[in-house]
N, C-alpha and C positions, 0 to 999 in steps of 0.2 A: 573386403568391403574397410568402413572405417564405423569408428564406439562413437554411442555420443548418449552423453543426460541430459536432463526432464531439468529445465534450468526449476526454480526454485520459486513458483505462486503460491501466491497464499488464498483461499477460496474457504469458502461459506456449504457448511453442510451442518443438515439435522439428523437427528438416528424417527428414520423408522418404526414404534411403540403401540401399542393397543391407546398407550396414556397421551403421546404424541401426538396421537392423529388429525384429529382439527386442527390442530396448530403446523401441521406440512401442510394438509389443506388448503389451507389459506396464504403459505410459504406460496408456494408454486400455480400462483395462480391465474394460469394460463395452458392451454394444454395438456390436459389433465380430466383424469373423472375419476372413483372410487368405483371399490369391485370389490367382492370375496367372491375366495375358491374356493374350489371343491369340500376344503371343511368349514366354513364361512368366515373365514378370517379376514380382516379386509385386508385391502387390496390397493394401490395406488397402477396408474395406466400412464404415461408420460411421453411427449411425444416430442421427440431428438431426432438428430440430426438422422439417422438409422435404423427412425420409425419407433414405433412404439413399443417400447418397457416399461414392464411390470416389474414391482417393489411389494415386498413382502413384507410382512413384521419378520423387525432384528436387519434385517439392514441400509444404504443412509444412504438420503436424496443431495447430491452437490449441486451446488448455483456454482456453473466453468464460470473459464472468463468474460467467457463475449455472455449471462445472460444467460445463459440455458441450462434443464436444470436436465436430471439423470443418476439411475440408482447403482451404490456398488458394492455387491455381496461383504456384509463384516470382513472378514478374512483379509477378499481384498484392499478394504480401507485402509485397516490396519498398517497390512505391509505398505503401503501408501502413504499416509500420511499423518499428520505426528499435532498436535492440541502448540499452539501460539499465543504467543500474551500479547 
């Protein structure tokens, strides 16, 4: 077995919050729709290469290297990404 390291790639991301939800909806301009979960919180459904994924409030929305969008849970985002200047 060989070991590999992930190439350093700079991505764009926005945190999906009640305050930012309209900006996120506008940023993800295609293949998405807004919805609400069972408790009435806003959700965002995004068509990805893996199928439809749902972002909940607090998740991060990532724009990938090929322009695709997908949600990422906050703990995974924090462990995987760091801010750049």
